[in-house]
C-alpha positions in Angstrom: 63.2 95.0 51.6 66.9 95.7 51.2 67.4 96.9 54.8 64.6 99.4 55.1 63.7 98.2 58.5 67.3 98.2 59.8 67.8 101.8 58.7 64.7 102.8 60.5 65.9 101.1 63.7 69.3 102.9 63.5 67.5 106.2 63.1 65.3 105.5 66.2 68.3 104.4 68.2 70.2 107.6 67.3 67.2 109.7 68.2 66.9 108.0 71.6 70.6 108.5 72.4 70.5 112.2 71.5 67.3 112.5 73.5 68.8 111.1 76.7 72.3 112.5 76.4 73.4 115.7 78.0 75.8 118.3 76.8 77.0 119.1 80.4 80.4 117.8 81.5 80.1 114.8 83.8 83.5 115.6 85.4 83.1 117.6 88.6 85.8 119.3 90.5 86.0 118.7 94.2 88.2 121.6 94.9 90.8 119.3 96.6 94.3 119.6 95.2 95.8 116.4 93.8 98.9 114.9 95.5 102.2 115.0 93.6 104.7 112.2 93.9 108.4 112.8 93.2 109.0 109.0 93.0 107.0 105.8 93.1 109.0 102.6 93.5 107.4 99.2 92.8 109.3 96.2 94.0 107.8 92.9 92.7 109.1 89.6 94.0 108.3 86.0 92.9 109.9 82.6 92.5 109.4 82.2 88.7 111.5 84.3 86.3 109.3 83.7 83.3 106.3 85.1 85.2 108.3 88.1 86.4 109.4 88.9 82.8 105.9 88.6 81.5 104.6 90.9 84.3 107.4 93.4 83.5 106.1 93.6 79.9 102.5 93.9 81.1 103.5 96.8 83.5 105.5 98.6 80.8 102.5 98.4 78.3 100.1 99.6 81.0 102.4 102.5 81.8 102.7 103.4 78.2 98.9 103.4 77.7 98.4 105.6 80.8 101.3 108.0 80.0 103.2 107.0 83.1 107.0 107.7 82.9 108.9 104.6 84.0 112.4 105.9 84.5 114.2 102.6 85.2 113.6 98.9 85.5 116.2 96.7 87.0 116.8 93.3 88.6 118.3 93.3 92.1 120.4 90.3 93.1 118.5 87.1 93.7 118.2 85.7 97.2 118.7 82.0 97.7 117.5 80.6 101.0 118.8 77.1 101.7 117.7 74.7 104.4 119.2 71.3 105.2 116.8 68.9 106.9 117.5 65.4 108.1 115.2 62.6 107.3 115.5 61.2 110.8 114.8 63.2 114.0 117.8 62.0 115.9 120.2 59.7 114.1 121.3 58.9 110.6 123.2 62.1 109.9 124.2 61.3 106.3 120.5 61.0 105.3 119.3 64.6 104.7 117.7 66.7 102.1 118.7 70.2 101.1 115.9 72.6 100.1 116.4 75.8 98.3 114.0 78.8 97.7 114.9 81.3 95.0 113.4 84.7 95.3 113.8 87.0 92.3 113.0 90.7 92.2 112.0 93.4 89.6 112.1 97.1 90.6 110.3 99.8 88.6 111.0 103.5 89.4 108.4 106.0 88.3 109.1 109.7 88.6 106.9 112.8 88.7 103.3 111.4 88.8 100.1 112.8 90.2 98.1 111.0 92.9 95.1 110.2 90.7 97.2 108.7 87.9 99.2 106.8 90.5 96.1 105.3 92.2 94.6 104.4 88.8 97.9 102.8 87.6 98.5 100.9 90.9 95.0 99.6 91.1 95.2 98.3 87.5 98.5 96.5 87.9 97.7 95.2 91.4 94.5 93.6 90.2 96.4 91.8 87.5 99.2 90.6 89.7 99.7 86.9 89.1 99.4 84.4 92.0 102.5 83.7 94.0 103.9 87.2 93.5 104.1 90.1 96.0 104.3 93.8 95.4 105.8 96.5 97.6 105.0 100.1 96.7 107.0 103.1 98.1 105.7 106.6 97.5 107.7 109.8 98.0 105.2 112.6 98.1 106.0 116.3 97.5 104.6 118.6 100.1 104.7 122.3 100.7 106.6 123.6 103.7 104.4 124.6 106.6 103.8 128.4 107.0 105.5 128.5 110.4 108.8 127.3 109.0 110.8 130.3 107.6 114.3 130.4 106.2 117.0 131.8 108.5 117.3 135.6 108.4 120.9 135.4 107.1 119.8 133.3 104.2 116.9 135.6 103.3 119.3 138.6 103.3 121.8 136.8 101.1 119.0 135.9 98.6 117.8 139.5 98.5 121.3 140.8 98.0 122.1 138.3 95.3 118.9 139.3 93.5 119.8 143.0 93.7 123.3 142.4 92.3 121.9 140.4 89.4 119.5 143.2 88.4 122.3 145.8 88.2 
């Protein structure tokens, strides 16, 4: 009774898995080309610097796991919004409160990323965005020139002549 039953169950489970598994690839190609982004800029803003620093570490770890190349991370200047409000509506000018809102930013720049990787990465980090923070994403996409746009005739002749001179 030293585990004879457990071994039999493992064997049955392995047989069932191999029975229902397929050797075909589950990844199918749609034939659609993936977008290419030259740069992806993530601007995150919030009011608490500790949460921003924690989210920066989280984003860097997620990027490392997905193989995303974060080129730079920097902190733009803070924005302080101050409002002076009087306690009274009309009189008592010396009785007022001054309120201040501090908004801090973190900016991440990602270069040379595909559309599928970008959408996966953005979905993951946006789902884990803490409360009270906002994210702005700017994408710069690489596109091919349309076929009706041609280089000027002079430029084409110069390119051909420079190629011929380099061959000689």
